[in-house]
N, C-alpha and C positions, 0 to 999 in steps of 0.2 A: 104540661110544662113547656114553656117557650124556649126555643133553641137559643144558646148563649150568643152565637153570632148574630142572630136576628135581633136580640136585645141590644147588642152593641150598635147595630145599624140604627135602631130607633133612638138610642141615646145620642148618636152622632147627628141624626136628623133634628132632634130637639135642641141641639147646640149646647148640651150640658158641659160646662167647664171649657167651652171652646168658642172662639169668635165665629160668627156666621159669614165671614168673608170667603171669597173664592179661594180654593187651594193655592192657586198661583200667587195670590196676594199674600197669603199667610206664610208661604215658604220663601219670601224674599230674604236674601242673606242679611245677617245682622252685623257681620264683620268681614274683613278681608279673608279670614280663614274659611268662610262659608261660600265665597265666590267661586263658581266653577267656570273654567275656561279663561280665555284672555291672558294666557301665560306670557305672551309677548309684551304685555303691559304691566302685569302683576307679579311676575316671577322675581326671584331674588336678583337685586341689582337693576331691575327694570324701572321705567320712568315713574309709574304710579306707585309702586311699592316704595321707592325712594322718597316720593313726595309726601306720603303718609308718615313714613318713619322719621323724616326730618321735620314734619309739620309745616311744609312749605308747598301749599297747593298753588295752582295757577289757573287762569281762565282757559277753558278748553271747549271744543266741540266734539261730542261723541257721535261718530258716524258708523252706523251698522244696521243690519236688517232687523225686522221686528222680532222681539223676544230674545235678543242676544244679551240683555242685561244692562242696557244703558242707564235706565232710571235707578235700578238697584245699585249699580256701581257708583253713581253719583252720590246716592245716600250714604253708602259705606265710606266714601272718601270724606264727605262732610263730617260724619260721625267720628271717623278715625282721627280727625284733626281738631275736634271740638268746635267746629264752626257752626254758626247759626244758619239753619236750613230754611229756605223759602222756595216753594215750587208753584208754578202755574203753567197752564197750557196755552200755547200760542193760538189755539183754536178759540178759546173763550176770553182771552185777555187782550187789552189794548194799551195805549200810551198812558192812560190814566192809572191803570193798575201798576204799570212799571214805575211811575213816579211815587206811588204809595210805598212800593217795596223799597225804593231808594231812600225814602225818608226813614223807613224802619231800619234799614241797614246803618244809617248814620247814628240812629239812637242806640242800636246794639253796640256799636263800636265805642261811642262816647260813654255809655253806662257800664258795659260788661267787657269791653275790649275784645269783643268777639267779631271775627271776620264773618261776613255774610256770604254764603254760597247761594246764588240765585240760579235755580235750575229751571230751564225753559224747555218743556217738551214740545217736539215738532216745531223747532225754532225756524225751520224753512218756511213756515206759513206766515211769519211776520213780514210785513211789507218794508220798504226801504226806510220810511220815517220811523217805524217802530224799532228796527234794528239800529238806526242811528242814535236813538235815545240812550242806548247802552254805552256808546263810545266813550264819552268823557269819564264815566264812572268806572269802566273797565281800565281805562288808561291811567287814572289816578289811584287805582287800587281800592276805590270805594266799595266795590263788589268783586267777587270771583264769579264769573259767568260760566255756567256749565249748560251748554245747549245740546239737546239730543235730536238727531235727525236721521231719517232713512234715506234722504236725498243727498246727492253729491254736493258738498258745500261749495265746490268751485263754481257751480251754476246757481245755487240758491242763496248764498250768503254774500252780503256786501264785501267788497275787497277791503274796505277800511276795517271792518270787524274781523275779517279773516286774518289780517296782519297783526291783530292784537290778541289772537287766541291760538292755541295749538290744536290742530286737527288730529284726533286719535281714532284710528280705524278699529272697530270691534268686529270680530269674526262670528259667523253663525256657529252655534254649538255643534260639536261633532257627535255622532251617535254614542260614542263611549261617554262623553261628557253628559249627554242627555240621560243616559242610563244611570249615571251617578245621581243626578237630580231626582229621577223617578224613585230610585231605591231609598234615597233620603226621605222623600215624601211618604213612602210606605212605612218607614221605620220610625219617623219622628212622632212621638206620642203627644208632644205639647202643641205643635202647630199642624202636623200632618195627619196621616191616616194610621199611625202606629197603634192606636188603641183598638183597631179592628182586627189586628192579627192577620193581615192579608199577605199573600205572596203573589208572585207573577211568574207565569210560565216563560222560559227563555225565548221561545218563538214569539210570544206576545210582547215581551220586552223589546225584542229586536224590531218587530213591526212598529211599535209605538215610537221608538227612537228614530227610525228612518222616516216615518210619516210626519214627524214633528218638524222636519226640514230645518233643524237648527234653532227652532223657536221654543224656548222653555215654557212660555205661557201657553202655547198651543198644546204642548205635550202634557202639561199638568192639567189643563182643562179637559183633555181627552181622558186622562187617568181618572179624573173625578167623575166624568160621565160613565166610564166603564165600571167604576165602583158602584154607582147607582144602579146600573143594569144588573150587576151581579146580585145586588140586594133584592131586586125585584124578581129576577128569574131563577136564581139558585141561592136562596138565603142561607143554606147550610154549607155552601162551598166557600172556601177561604182562598182560592187560587184564581187570579185573573187569567183568562185564556185568550187565545188568538181571536176567537169569535167575538169576545167581549170588546176587544180593542177595535176590531173591524167595524163593529156596530157603532162604537163611539166615534169613529173617524169617518163614517160614511158621508157625512155632509161637509167634510173638509175639502178645500180646494188647494191646489198648489199656489204658493205665493208668487204673485206676478203683479207688480204695480204698473198698470197700463199707462200712467202719466209720468212715471219717474225713471230713474236710471236703469232699473231692472228691465224695463220695456226695451231700452236701447241695447242693453247687454245681450238680451236674448235674440233680438233681431240681428244684431251684429254676428253672434255665433252662428245663427241660421244662414246668413248670406255667405259668411266665410266658409261654412261647410259645403254649400253649393259650389262656391268657387273652387274649393279644394277637391271637387268631384267625389265627395263622400256622402252617398245617399242615406246611409244609416244614421250618421250624425245629424244630417239635415232633417230627417224625419223625427228624430228625438227632440230637437229644439222646436220644431213645429208643434209636436205633441205637447211640449211644455207650455207653449204659448196658448194653445187652444184650451188646455186644462185650466189655465189661469184666467180664462175669460177674454183673451185677446180677440179683437174683431177679425174674423176670417178674411174679410175684404182687404184689410191692411196687409195681411200676409200675401194675398193674391196680387195686390198692387206692387208690392216689393218684388215679386217674381217677374212681373211684366217688365219692370225696370232692369232687373238682372238679365233677362233674356237678351236685351240689346247691349247692355254694358259689358257683360262678361262672356257672352256667347256670340252675339252678332251674326255675321255671315258665315261663321264656321258651321252653323246649323240654322238657316233662315226659318225653319219650321218651329224653332223654339219660341219665337215671339208669337206666332200664330196660336200655338198651344197655350201659352201663358194667358193671352187675351181670352181665349175660349174658356179656360178654367176660371178666370175672373168673372166672366159672364155666368158660368154655371154656378159658381158660389153665390152670386147675387140672386140667381133664379131659384136655387134649391134651398140654400140656407143649411145651418147645422141641424142635426149631426151628420146628415148624409153628405154634405158638401166636403167633409173631411176626406172622403174618397177622391174627390176631384183634386183637392189640394195635394194629396199623396201622389196622384198620377203626375202632376206637374213637378213636384219635388224630385221624384225619381228620374223623370225625363231630363230636367235641367241639370241635375247633378251628374248624370252620365253622358251628357252631350259634350262634343268637343268644345274647347274654350278658346275664345279670342276677345281681346279688348281693343282690337285694331280700330273698330269704328269709334270707340270712346276716345282713344288717343288721337285719332284723326280730327274729331270734333274739337278736342282741347287745343290742338295745334292751330286749327283754322280760326278758332276764337282768339287765340293769342296773336295771330297775324292780323286779324281785323282790328284788334286794339292797338297794335303797334303801328300799323300803317295808316290808320284813320280811314277817311272816306275816299278810297281810290275810285277813279271814274271807270265806268263800264266801257270796255273797248267798243269803238264805233261799229265794228263788224258784228258785234253781238246784240246791238240795239235794234228793236223793231222800227220800221219806217212806214207808218200808216198814212203819212201826209207827204205832199210834194216837197214842202219845206224841209222836212226831216231827211228826205232822200237827197236833196241838194246839199244838205250839211254833211252828208257822208254816212248817215245812219244806215246800217246794214250792208255797207259797201264791202265787197270781197268776202262776204260770208259764204262758206262752202257747205252745201247740204249733204251730210254724210250718206244719205240714201242714194245719191246719184253716183256714189263710188261703188265699184263692184264688191269691195270688201267692207263697205260702210265705215271706212276709217280714212280720215283726211288729216294732213299735217297742219292742223290749226292749233292756235294757242287760245285757251278759254279763260285764263287768268289775266288780271291786270298786268301791264308791262313790268311793274316793279316786282311782281311775284312770279314771273314767267319761269316755268320749269320746276316750281316748288311741288314737292310730294307730301301730302298729308296722310293719305290712306295707304298703309303698308300691310296688305293681307298676310296672314300666317300661312304655314303649310299644313294646318289642321282642318279636318273636315272639308266642307264645301269651299272654304276660303282658298284652299290649294288650287281649285279650279279657277277661282277668280284671279289669284295671283298669276297663274300661268297665262290666263287670257290677257291680263293687263300687260304682262311682259311682252307677249306677242304683238299687241297693238302698238306698244311704244316702239318696238323694232320696226314695224311697218311704217309708222309716222316718220321715224328718223330716215328710213330708206327713201320715202317719197319726198321728204324735205331736201335730201341731198340731190335726188334726181332733178327736182325743180330748180335747184341752184346750179345745175349743170356739172355737179361733181362726179 
C-alpha cells in the first residue's frame, strides 16, 4: 500500500487540478488584501490605497529590488480599478509594439470606457526614443504608464518622462513578511502546496527567509525545490527541515547588480567603512561584493585610490601595500586572492588617515584654473643654450645641495602665487614628521631671507 504523502506528491507532480506554473507565479496576490509588505504605500490613508479606493490611478515608476512585488502590485492596482491591463517587457519590445498598444488603448476607451494600464517591465532598458514614445500619451491621459525598474530612475529614465510620473520606492521584503508568504504558500490548497499537508521547522523557516534577501520569488522558488527534495529523499516526512532548505539554497548567490545602483551602493559602503577605520564593516561589504560576483580587481583598484586619497603620507606604506595586493589578486585570482584583499582591507582600515594630499591637489588644481597659464619664473628654467642664458633663464637659481642645511630662501611658485600653501600635513601618523619638517624648513627660509635683506 502506497504512503498517502507519496501519493499526494505524485498527484502534485501530475498537475491534477492545478496549473503547472512555478509556485512563485501561482502565488501572486489577487487583490490588495493579499499583498504583503509595502505598508508605506498600501497602508490605510497611504497613496496607493487611496488611489484604488477612489478609483484614480496615476502614471508611476515602481523602483525596487528583484522580487519585492513590482509586477504583482501593478496587476493588483489595475484590477482594483477595473482598468484594461497590457504588459510587455522592455527587453523584448520596441517602438512598433508600443504603437500597437497605444492603438489598443484608444479602442478600449472608445468602446468600453476603460482606462489602459500599460505595464513596462525593466523600463530602464528602453532607449531615449522608446521612452519618448510614451510622453504625449502619458501627458494627455491616453494611458496610465506603470514602469518597473531595479535601477535608479534618476540615472536611467528621461527627465521628461520622470516629470510626468510619480516614482514610488518599493522596499525588499523583511524576514517576517517573507515568512508570511512562505506560510501562505504552504497552506493554500488552491494555488500553493496546501494539498500536501506540509509543515516547516522554525529554523528552516528562519534560514529560508533570511537567505531570500527580501526576494519573494527567490524564497518561493527555494521552497518549491526544498519540497521536491523532501519528496525524493524522505517521502514519508511532512516537515521541511533546515538541511532541505540549505540544499535548495546552495546554488543561490547574494544579489549584487554589478552594472547597477547596488554596485555603487556596496562600493560606497565599503570605502566609507575604510575611511571610518572600521575593519569589520569593510570586510563585510567586501565579502558581500565577492559573494555577488564582483570583479576582485575592481575592489583592489578602489583600495589603491583610497590609499592615496584617504591615507596619503600619514602612512606612505599604504599605497605600496595596496598596489602589491592589486598585483597579487591579478596573479592569483579567486578564491585565494580573497586573503590578499582581506590583508589590504584590514591594513587600510586601521592605518592613520589623512586627506591632506587630496585637498592639496584640489586646491592646486583650483589655482591653476583660476590663474591660467602663469609663466615659469626665469630662475627655475633650464638654460641649455647661450641664447637662453642671455635671456636670463636659470639666473639666480640656488642649488639647495650647496647649502649646509640643503634649504635656501627661494620662491618656487609664480609671483602671483608666492607664499601660497596647498599641502597642510596633519599630526597623524608619518605626516606629523612631515609637518614638523616643513615647519622647520619654513623657519630656516624666513631666517635666511631676513639675513639676506640685512634685517
